[in-house]
GUZANU-357913 format. One record per atom (N, C-alpha, C, O, CB): residue number from 1; y, z, x. Coordinates in steps of 0.2 Angstrom, whole numbers. Glycine has a CB too. Example, Ala and Ser with C-alpha at 12.3 -4.5 7.8 and 13.67 -1.06 7.14 Angstrom:
<recs>
{1; {-28; 39; 66}},
{1; {-22; 39; 62}},
{1; {-16; 39; 66}},
{1; {-17; 42; 71}},
{1; {-22; 45; 57}},
{2; {-11; 35; 64}},
{2; {-5; 36; 68}},
{2; {0; 39; 64}},
{2; {6; 40; 67}},
{2; {-3; 29; 70}},
</recs>
This chain:
<recs>
{1; {962; 935; 414}},
{1; {955; 935; 413}},
{1; {952; 939; 419}},
{1; {953; 938; 425}},
{1; {951; 928; 413}},
{2; {948; 944; 417}},
{2; {944; 949; 422}},
{2; {939; 945; 425}},
{2; {937; 940; 423}},
{2; {942; 955; 419}},
{3; {936; 947; 431}},
{3; {931; 944; 434}},
{3; {924; 944; 430}},
{3; {920; 940; 430}},
{3; {929; 948; 441}},
{4; {924; 950; 426}},
{4; {918; 950; 421}},
{4; {919; 945; 416}},
{4; {914; 942; 414}},
{4; {918; 957; 417}},
{5; {925; 944; 413}},
{5; {926; 938; 408}},
{5; {924; 931; 411}},
{5; {920; 927; 408}},
{5; {934; 938; 405}},
{6; {927; 931; 417}},
{6; {926; 924; 420}},
{6; {918; 923; 421}},
{6; {916; 917; 420}},
{6; {929; 924; 428}},
{7; {914; 928; 424}},
{7; {907; 927; 425}},
{7; {904; 925; 418}},
{7; {900; 920; 418}},
{7; {904; 933; 428}},
{8; {906; 929; 413}},
{8; {903; 927; 406}},
{8; {904; 919; 405}},
{8; {900; 916; 403}},
{8; {905; 932; 401}},
{9; {910; 917; 406}},
{9; {913; 911; 405}},
{9; {908; 905; 409}},
{9; {906; 900; 406}},
{9; {920; 910; 406}},
{10; {908; 907; 415}},
{10; {904; 903; 420}},
{10; {897; 902; 417}},
{10; {895; 896; 417}},
{10; {903; 906; 427}},
{11; {893; 907; 415}},
{11; {887; 907; 413}},
{11; {886; 903; 406}},
{11; {881; 899; 405}},
{11; {884; 914; 412}},
{12; {891; 904; 402}},
{12; {891; 901; 395}},
{12; {892; 893; 397}},
{12; {888; 889; 393}},
{12; {897; 903; 391}},
{13; {896; 891; 401}},
{13; {897; 884; 403}},
{13; {890; 881; 406}},
{13; {888; 876; 404}},
{13; {903; 883; 407}},
{14; {887; 885; 410}},
{14; {881; 883; 414}},
{14; {876; 881; 408}},
{14; {873; 876; 408}},
{14; {878; 888; 418}},
{15; {875; 886; 404}},
{15; {870; 885; 398}},
{15; {872; 880; 393}},
{15; {868; 875; 392}},
{15; {869; 892; 395}},
{16; {878; 880; 390}},
{16; {879; 876; 385}},
{16; {880; 869; 388}},
{16; {878; 864; 384}},
{16; {886; 878; 381}},
{17; {884; 868; 393}},
{17; {886; 861; 395}},
{17; {880; 858; 400}},
{17; {878; 852; 399}},
{17; {892; 861; 399}},
{18; {878; 862; 405}},
{18; {873; 859; 410}},
{18; {866; 859; 406}},
{18; {863; 854; 406}},
{18; {873; 864; 416}},
{19; {864; 865; 404}},
{19; {857; 865; 401}},
{19; {857; 861; 395}},
{19; {852; 858; 393}},
{19; {855; 872; 401}},
{20; {861; 863; 390}},
{20; {862; 861; 383}},
{20; {863; 853; 383}},
{20; {861; 850; 379}},
{20; {867; 865; 379}},
{21; {868; 850; 387}},
{21; {870; 844; 387}},
{21; {868; 839; 393}},
{21; {868; 833; 392}},
{21; {877; 843; 387}},
{22; {866; 842; 398}},
{22; {864; 839; 404}},
{22; {870; 836; 408}},
{22; {870; 832; 412}},
{22; {860; 833; 402}},
{23; {876; 840; 407}},
{23; {882; 838; 411}},
{23; {882; 841; 418}},
{23; {883; 847; 419}},
{23; {888; 841; 407}},
{24; {881; 836; 422}},
{24; {880; 838; 429}},
{24; {886; 840; 433}},
{24; {886; 844; 437}},
{24; {878; 832; 433}},
{25; {892; 838; 430}},
{25; {899; 841; 432}},
{25; {899; 849; 431}},
{25; {902; 853; 435}},
{25; {905; 837; 429}},
{26; {896; 851; 425}},
{26; {896; 858; 424}},
{26; {892; 862; 428}},
{26; {893; 868; 430}},
{26; {894; 859; 416}},
{27; {886; 858; 431}},
{27; {882; 862; 436}},
{27; {886; 863; 442}},
{27; {887; 869; 445}},
{27; {875; 857; 438}},
{28; {889; 858; 445}},
{28; {893; 858; 451}},
{28; {899; 864; 450}},
{28; {900; 867; 455}},
{28; {897; 852; 452}},
{29; {902; 864; 444}},
{29; {907; 869; 443}},
{29; {905; 876; 442}},
{29; {909; 881; 443}},
{29; {910; 868; 437}},
{30; {898; 877; 441}},
{30; {896; 884; 439}},
{30; {890; 887; 444}},
{30; {889; 893; 444}},
{30; {894; 884; 432}},
{31; {887; 883; 447}},
{31; {881; 885; 451}},
{31; {883; 884; 459}},
{31; {886; 879; 461}},
{31; {875; 881; 450}},
{32; {880; 889; 462}},
{32; {881; 889; 470}},
{32; {877; 884; 472}},
{32; {872; 882; 469}},
{32; {879; 897; 473}},
{33; {879; 881; 478}},
{33; {874; 875; 481}},
{33; {868; 877; 482}},
{33; {863; 873; 482}},
{33; {877; 873; 487}},
{34; {867; 884; 484}},
{34; {860; 886; 486}},
{34; {857; 890; 479}},
{34; {852; 894; 480}},
{34; {860; 891; 492}},
{35; {859; 888; 474}},
{35; {856; 892; 468}},
{35; {848; 891; 468}},
{35; {845; 886; 469}},
{35; {859; 889; 461}},
{36; {845; 897; 466}},
{36; {838; 897; 465}},
{36; {836; 897; 458}},
{36; {839; 902; 454}},
{36; {835; 902; 469}},
{37; {832; 893; 455}},
{37; {830; 894; 447}},
{37; {822; 895; 447}},
{37; {818; 892; 450}},
{37; {831; 887; 443}},
{38; {821; 900; 443}},
{38; {814; 902; 441}},
{38; {813; 899; 434}},
{38; {815; 902; 429}},
{38; {812; 910; 442}},
{39; {809; 894; 433}},
{39; {808; 891; 426}},
{39; {802; 887; 426}},
{39; {800; 884; 431}},
{39; {815; 887; 424}},
{40; {799; 887; 420}},
{40; {793; 883; 419}},
{40; {795; 875; 420}},
{40; {790; 871; 421}},
{40; {790; 884; 412}},
{41; {801; 873; 420}},
{41; {802; 866; 421}},
{41; {800; 864; 429}},
{41; {800; 858; 430}},
{41; {810; 864; 420}},
{42; {799; 868; 433}},
{42; {796; 867; 440}},
{42; {790; 872; 440}},
{42; {791; 877; 443}},
{42; {802; 869; 446}},
{43; {785; 870; 438}},
{43; {779; 875; 438}},
{43; {776; 877; 445}},
{43; {773; 881; 446}},
{43; {773; 872; 433}},
{44; {778; 872; 450}},
{44; {775; 873; 457}},
{44; {779; 879; 461}},
{44; {776; 881; 466}},
{44; {775; 867; 461}},
{45; {785; 881; 458}},
{45; {788; 886; 462}},
{45; {796; 886; 460}},
{45; {798; 882; 456}},
{45; {787; 886; 470}},
{46; {800; 890; 463}},
{46; {807; 890; 462}},
{46; {811; 884; 463}},
{46; {809; 880; 468}},
{46; {810; 896; 466}},
{47; {815; 882; 459}},
{47; {820; 877; 460}},
{47; {825; 879; 466}},
{47; {827; 885; 466}},
{47; {825; 875; 453}},
{48; {825; 875; 471}},
{48; {829; 877; 477}},
{48; {835; 872; 478}},
{48; {835; 867; 480}},
{48; {825; 877; 483}},
{49; {841; 875; 476}},
{49; {847; 871; 477}},
{49; {850; 867; 471}},
{49; {846; 866; 466}},
{49; {846; 866; 482}},
{50; {856; 866; 471}},
{50; {859; 863; 465}},
{50; {857; 856; 464}},
{50; {856; 854; 458}},
{50; {866; 864; 466}},
{51; {856; 852; 469}},
{51; {853; 845; 469}},
{51; {847; 845; 465}},
{51; {845; 841; 461}},
{51; {853; 842; 476}},
{52; {842; 849; 467}},
{52; {836; 849; 464}},
{52; {836; 851; 457}},
{52; {833; 849; 452}},
{52; {830; 853; 468}},
{53; {840; 856; 455}},
{53; {842; 859; 449}},
{53; {844; 853; 444}},
{53; {841; 852; 439}},
{53; {847; 864; 449}},
{54; {849; 850; 447}},
{54; {852; 844; 443}},
{54; {847; 838; 442}},
{54; {846; 836; 436}},
{54; {858; 841; 447}},
{55; {843; 837; 446}},
{55; {837; 832; 445}},
{55; {832; 834; 440}},
{55; {830; 830; 436}},
{55; {833; 831; 452}},
{56; {830; 840; 440}},
{56; {825; 843; 436}},
{56; {828; 843; 428}},
{56; {825; 841; 424}},
{56; {823; 850; 438}},
{57; {834; 846; 427}},
{57; {837; 847; 421}},
{57; {839; 840; 419}},
{57; {838; 838; 413}},
{57; {844; 851; 422}},
{58; {842; 835; 423}},
{58; {843; 828; 421}},
{58; {837; 825; 418}},
{58; {838; 822; 413}},
{58; {845; 824; 426}},
{59; {831; 826; 421}},
{59; {825; 823; 419}},
{59; {823; 826; 413}},
{59; {821; 822; 408}},
{59; {819; 824; 424}},
{60; {823; 832; 412}},
{60; {821; 835; 406}},
{60; {826; 833; 400}},
{60; {823; 831; 395}},
{60; {822; 843; 406}},
{61; {833; 833; 401}},
{61; {838; 832; 396}},
{61; {836; 824; 393}},
{61; {837; 823; 388}},
{61; {845; 832; 399}},
{62; {835; 820; 399}},
{62; {833; 813; 397}},
{62; {827; 812; 392}},
{62; {827; 809; 387}},
{62; {833; 809; 403}},
{63; {822; 816; 394}},
{63; {816; 816; 390}},
{63; {816; 820; 383}},
{63; {812; 819; 379}},
{63; {810; 818; 394}},
{64; {820; 825; 383}},
{64; {821; 829; 377}},
{64; {828; 830; 376}},
{64; {831; 835; 378}},
{64; {817; 837; 378}},
{65; {831; 825; 373}},
{65; {838; 826; 371}},
{65; {839; 831; 365}},
{65; {835; 831; 361}},
{65; {841; 820; 369}},
{66; {845; 834; 365}},
{66; {846; 839; 360}},
{66; {847; 835; 353}},
{66; {851; 830; 353}},
{66; {853; 843; 361}},
{67; {845; 838; 348}},
{67; {846; 835; 341}},
{67; {851; 840; 338}},
{67; {854; 837; 332}},
{67; {840; 835; 337}},
{68; {853; 845; 340}},
{68; {858; 849; 337}},
{68; {862; 853; 344}},
{68; {858; 854; 349}},
{68; {856; 855; 332}},
{69; {868; 855; 343}},
{69; {870; 859; 349}},
{69; {867; 866; 350}},
{69; {865; 869; 346}},
{69; {877; 861; 348}},
{70; {866; 867; 357}},
{70; {863; 873; 359}},
{70; {867; 879; 356}},
{70; {873; 879; 356}},
{70; {862; 874; 366}},
{71; {864; 884; 354}},
{71; {867; 890; 351}},
{71; {865; 896; 355}},
{71; {860; 899; 355}},
{71; {865; 891; 343}},
{72; {871; 900; 358}},
{72; {870; 906; 361}},
{72; {869; 911; 356}},
{72; {873; 912; 351}},
{72; {876; 907; 365}},
{73; {863; 915; 356}},
{73; {862; 920; 351}},
{73; {864; 927; 353}},
{73; {867; 931; 348}},
{73; {855; 920; 349}},
{74; {864; 928; 359}},
{74; {866; 935; 362}},
{74; {867; 934; 369}},
{74; {865; 930; 373}},
{74; {860; 940; 362}},
{75; {872; 938; 371}},
{75; {874; 937; 378}},
{75; {878; 944; 381}},
{75; {882; 947; 377}},
{75; {880; 931; 379}},
{76; {875; 947; 386}},
{76; {878; 953; 389}},
{76; {878; 953; 396}},
{76; {874; 949; 399}},
{76; {875; 959; 386}},
{77; {882; 958; 399}},
{77; {882; 958; 406}},
{77; {881; 965; 409}},
{77; {882; 970; 405}},
{77; {889; 955; 409}},
{78; {879; 965; 416}},
{78; {879; 971; 419}},
{78; {886; 974; 419}},
{78; {891; 971; 418}},
{78; {875; 971; 426}},
{79; {886; 981; 421}},
{79; {893; 984; 421}},
{79; {898; 981; 426}},
{79; {904; 980; 424}},
{79; {893; 991; 423}},
{80; {895; 978; 431}},
{80; {900; 975; 436}},
{80; {900; 967; 435}},
{80; {904; 964; 438}},
{80; {898; 976; 443}},
{81; {897; 965; 429}},
{81; {898; 958; 428}},
{81; {894; 953; 432}},
{81; {896; 947; 431}},
{81; {905; 956; 427}},
{82; {890; 955; 437}},
{82; {887; 950; 442}},
{82; {880; 948; 439}},
{82; {877; 943; 441}},
{82; {886; 954; 449}},
{83; {878; 951; 434}},
{83; {871; 948; 430}},
{83; {873; 947; 423}},
{83; {875; 952; 420}},
{83; {865; 954; 431}},
{84; {872; 941; 420}},
{84; {873; 940; 414}},
{84; {866; 938; 411}},
{84; {863; 934; 414}},
{84; {879; 935; 413}},
{85; {865; 941; 405}},
{85; {859; 939; 401}},
{85; {861; 935; 395}},
{85; {866; 937; 392}},
{85; {854; 945; 399}},
{86; {858; 930; 394}},
{86; {860; 925; 388}},
{86; {853; 923; 385}},
{86; {849; 920; 388}},
{86; {863; 920; 391}},
{87; {853; 924; 378}},
{87; {847; 921; 374}},
{87; {850; 916; 370}},
{87; {856; 917; 367}},
{87; {844; 926; 370}},
{88; {847; 910; 370}},
{88; {849; 904; 366}},
{88; {843; 901; 362}},
{88; {838; 902; 364}},
{88; {853; 899; 370}},
{89; {845; 897; 357}},
{89; {841; 892; 354}},
{89; {844; 885; 355}},
{89; {850; 884; 355}},
{89; {840; 894; 346}},
{90; {839; 881; 356}},
{90; {841; 873; 355}},
{90; {835; 869; 352}},
{90; {829; 871; 353}},
{90; {842; 870; 363}},
{91; {836; 864; 349}},
{91; {831; 860; 346}},
{91; {832; 853; 350}},
{91; {838; 850; 351}},
{91; {832; 859; 338}},
{92; {826; 851; 353}},
{92; {827; 845; 356}},
{92; {821; 840; 354}},
{92; {815; 843; 353}},
{92; {827; 847; 364}},
{93; {822; 834; 355}},
{93; {817; 829; 353}},
{93; {813; 826; 359}},
{93; {816; 824; 364}},
{93; {820; 823; 348}},
{94; {807; 827; 359}},
{94; {803; 823; 364}},
{94; {803; 816; 364}},
{94; {798; 813; 361}},
{94; {795; 826; 365}},
{95; {808; 813; 367}},
{95; {810; 805; 365}},
{95; {807; 801; 371}},
{95; {807; 795; 369}},
{95; {817; 804; 365}},
{96; {806; 804; 377}},
{96; {803; 800; 382}},
{96; {798; 803; 386}},
{96; {797; 809; 385}},
{96; {809; 798; 387}},
{97; {794; 799; 390}},
{97; {789; 802; 394}},
{97; {792; 808; 399}},
{97; {797; 808; 401}},
{97; {785; 797; 399}},
{98; {787; 813; 399}},
{98; {790; 819; 403}},
{98; {783; 821; 407}},
{98; {779; 823; 404}},
{98; {793; 825; 399}},
{99; {783; 821; 414}},
{99; {778; 823; 418}},
{99; {771; 819; 416}},
{99; {766; 821; 417}},
{99; {776; 831; 417}},
{100; {773; 813; 414}},
{100; {768; 808; 412}},
{100; {765; 809; 405}},
{100; {760; 805; 403}},
{100; {762; 808; 417}},
{101; {768; 813; 401}},
{101; {765; 814; 395}},
{101; {770; 810; 390}},
{101; {776; 810; 390}},
{101; {766; 822; 392}},
{102; {767; 805; 387}},
{102; {771; 800; 382}},
{102; {775; 804; 377}},
{102; {773; 809; 375}},
{102; {766; 795; 379}},
{103; {780; 801; 375}},
{103; {785; 804; 370}},
{103; {781; 805; 363}},
{103; {777; 800; 361}},
{103; {791; 799; 369}},
{104; {782; 810; 360}},
{104; {778; 812; 354}},
{104; {783; 811; 348}},
{104; {781; 811; 342}},
{104; {776; 818; 354}},
{105; {790; 811; 349}},
{105; {795; 811; 344}},
{105; {795; 818; 341}},
{105; {799; 819; 336}},
{105; {793; 806; 339}},
{106; {792; 823; 343}},
{106; {792; 830; 340}},
{106; {799; 833; 342}},
{106; {802; 832; 347}},
{106; {786; 834; 343}},
{107; {801; 837; 337}},
{107; {808; 841; 338}},
{107; {805; 848; 339}},
{107; {801; 851; 335}},
{107; {813; 841; 331}},
{108; {807; 851; 345}},
{108; {804; 857; 347}},
{108; {809; 862; 348}},
{108; {814; 861; 351}},
{108; {801; 856; 353}},
{109; {809; 868; 345}},
{109; {813; 874; 346}},
{109; {812; 877; 353}},
{109; {806; 879; 354}},
{109; {812; 879; 340}},
{110; {817; 877; 357}},
{110; {817; 881; 363}},
{110; {821; 888; 362}},
{110; {826; 888; 360}},
{110; {820; 877; 369}},
{111; {817; 893; 363}},
{111; {820; 900; 362}},
{111; {819; 904; 369}},
{111; {814; 906; 371}},
{111; {816; 905; 357}},
{112; {825; 904; 373}},
{112; {825; 906; 379}},
{112; {830; 912; 381}},
{112; {835; 912; 378}},
{112; {827; 900; 384}},
{113; {828; 915; 386}},
{113; {832; 921; 388}},
{113; {833; 919; 396}},
{113; {828; 918; 399}},
{113; {829; 928; 387}},
{114; {840; 919; 398}},
{114; {841; 917; 405}},
{114; {845; 924; 408}},
{114; {849; 927; 405}},
{114; {846; 911; 406}},
{115; {842; 925; 414}},
{115; {846; 931; 418}},
{115; {849; 928; 424}},
{115; {846; 926; 428}},
{115; {841; 937; 420}},
{116; {856; 927; 424}},
{116; {860; 924; 429}},
{116; {863; 929; 434}},
{116; {865; 934; 431}},
{116; {865; 919; 426}},
{117; {862; 928; 440}},
{117; {866; 932; 445}},
{117; {871; 928; 448}},
{117; {870; 923; 450}},
{117; {860; 936; 450}},
{118; {877; 931; 449}},
{118; {883; 928; 451}},
{118; {885; 931; 458}},
{118; {885; 937; 459}},
{118; {888; 928; 446}},
{119; {888; 926; 462}},
{119; {892; 929; 468}},
{119; {898; 925; 469}},
{119; {897; 918; 469}},
{119; {887; 930; 474}},
{120; {904; 928; 469}},
{120; {910; 924; 471}},
{120; {911; 918; 465}},
{120; {914; 913; 466}},
{120; {909; 921; 478}},
{121; {909; 921; 459}},
{121; {911; 917; 453}},
{121; {906; 911; 452}},
{121; {907; 906; 447}},
{121; {917; 914; 453}},
{122; {900; 911; 456}},
{122; {895; 905; 455}},
{122; {888; 908; 454}},
{122; {887; 914; 456}},
{122; {895; 900; 461}},
{123; {884; 904; 450}},
{123; {877; 907; 449}},
{123; {873; 906; 455}},
{123; {872; 900; 457}},
{123; {874; 904; 443}},
{124; {870; 911; 458}},
{124; {866; 910; 463}},
{124; {859; 910; 462}},
{124; {855; 908; 466}},
{124; {867; 915; 468}},
{125; {857; 913; 456}},
{125; {850; 914; 454}},
{125; {850; 913; 446}},
{125; {854; 916; 443}},
{125; {847; 921; 456}},
{126; {845; 910; 443}},
{126; {844; 910; 436}},
{126; {837; 910; 435}},
{126; {833; 906; 436}},
{126; {847; 903; 433}},
{127; {835; 916; 432}},
{127; {828; 917; 429}},
{127; {827; 916; 422}},
{127; {831; 919; 418}},
{127; {825; 924; 431}},
{128; {822; 912; 420}},
{128; {821; 910; 414}},
{128; {815; 913; 411}},
{128; {810; 913; 414}},
{128; {820; 903; 413}},
{129; {815; 916; 405}},
{129; {810; 919; 401}},
{129; {810; 915; 394}},
{129; {815; 916; 391}},
{129; {810; 927; 401}},
{130; {805; 912; 392}},
{130; {805; 908; 386}},
{130; {799; 910; 381}},
{130; {794; 911; 384}},
{130; {806; 901; 388}},
{131; {801; 909; 375}},
{131; {796; 909; 370}},
{131; {795; 902; 367}},
{131; {797; 900; 361}},
{131; {798; 914; 364}},
{132; {792; 897; 371}},
{132; {792; 890; 370}},
{132; {785; 888; 369}},
{132; {783; 883; 372}},
{132; {796; 887; 375}},
{133; {781; 891; 364}},
{133; {774; 890; 363}},
{133; {773; 883; 362}},
{133; {768; 880; 365}},
{133; {772; 894; 358}},
{134; {777; 880; 357}},
{134; {776; 873; 355}},
{134; {776; 868; 361}},
{134; {772; 864; 362}},
{134; {781; 871; 350}},
{135; {781; 869; 365}},
{135; {782; 865; 372}},
{135; {777; 867; 376}},
{135; {774; 862; 379}},
{135; {789; 867; 375}},
{136; {775; 873; 377}},
{136; {770; 875; 382}},
{136; {763; 872; 380}},
{136; {759; 869; 384}},
{136; {769; 882; 382}},
{137; {761; 872; 373}},
{137; {755; 869; 371}},
{137; {755; 861; 372}},
{137; {751; 858; 375}},
{137; {754; 870; 364}},
{138; {761; 858; 371}},
{138; {762; 851; 372}},
{138; {761; 849; 379}},
{138; {758; 844; 380}},
{138; {769; 848; 370}},
{139; {764; 853; 383}},
{139; {763; 851; 390}},
{139; {757; 854; 394}},
{139; {756; 852; 400}},
{139; {769; 854; 394}},
{140; {753; 858; 391}},
{140; {747; 861; 394}},
{140; {743; 856; 397}},
{140; {740; 858; 403}},
{140; {744; 865; 389}},
{141; {741; 851; 394}},
{141; {736; 846; 398}},
{141; {739; 843; 404}},
{141; {735; 842; 408}},
{141; {734; 840; 393}},
{142; {745; 843; 405}},
{142; {748; 840; 411}},
{142; {749; 845; 416}},
{142; {747; 845; 422}},
{142; {755; 837; 409}},
{143; {752; 851; 414}},
{143; {754; 856; 418}},
{143; {749; 861; 421}},
{143; {749; 864; 426}},
{143; {760; 860; 415}},
{144; {744; 862; 417}},
{144; {738; 867; 418}},
{144; {735; 865; 425}},
{144; {735; 870; 429}},
{144; {733; 866; 413}},
{145; {734; 859; 426}},
{145; {731; 857; 434}},
{145; {736; 859; 439}},
{145; {734; 861; 444}},
{145; {728; 849; 434}},
{146; {742; 858; 438}},
{146; {747; 859; 443}},
{146; {748; 867; 444}},
{146; {749; 869; 450}},
{146; {754; 857; 441}},
{147; {747; 871; 439}},
{147; {748; 878; 440}},
{147; {741; 882; 442}},
{147; {741; 886; 446}},
{147; {751; 882; 434}},
{148; {736; 880; 439}},
{148; {730; 883; 440}},
{148; {725; 879; 445}},
{148; {720; 877; 443}},
{148; {726; 885; 434}},
{149; {727; 879; 451}},
{149; {723; 875; 456}},
{149; {718; 880; 459}},
{149; {714; 877; 463}},
{149; {728; 873; 462}},
</recs>
């Protein structure tokens, strides 16, 4: 397997197993200890380090468990394979309180694009761009004061 193929595999596991299933062992296997994540799951700034990433994704996965397997829609890499772009869909149910918002039982479609940068076979940065309007509207009363200070 080439380095390019290995990097695609690393990012696929990070997304499908860690983000999609909350598998913390997958995070350890795919992400660098100093990974930085740019995502709305931490609206106050970047996620700094694998332990913070695991705590945030763990909390999200607990509150919004998957109702069907995450599906990678599209995935491609830079010529040298160190930047992987992945678009996926997942459907998750708001089953528990999240950021103080009581569970609604709603099933929400997450349509996300992640740009992962790798070094030495591990993800060092993951930038998330999402079209998650339903989630954003649901969370707006809680997150707006955190973001718009």
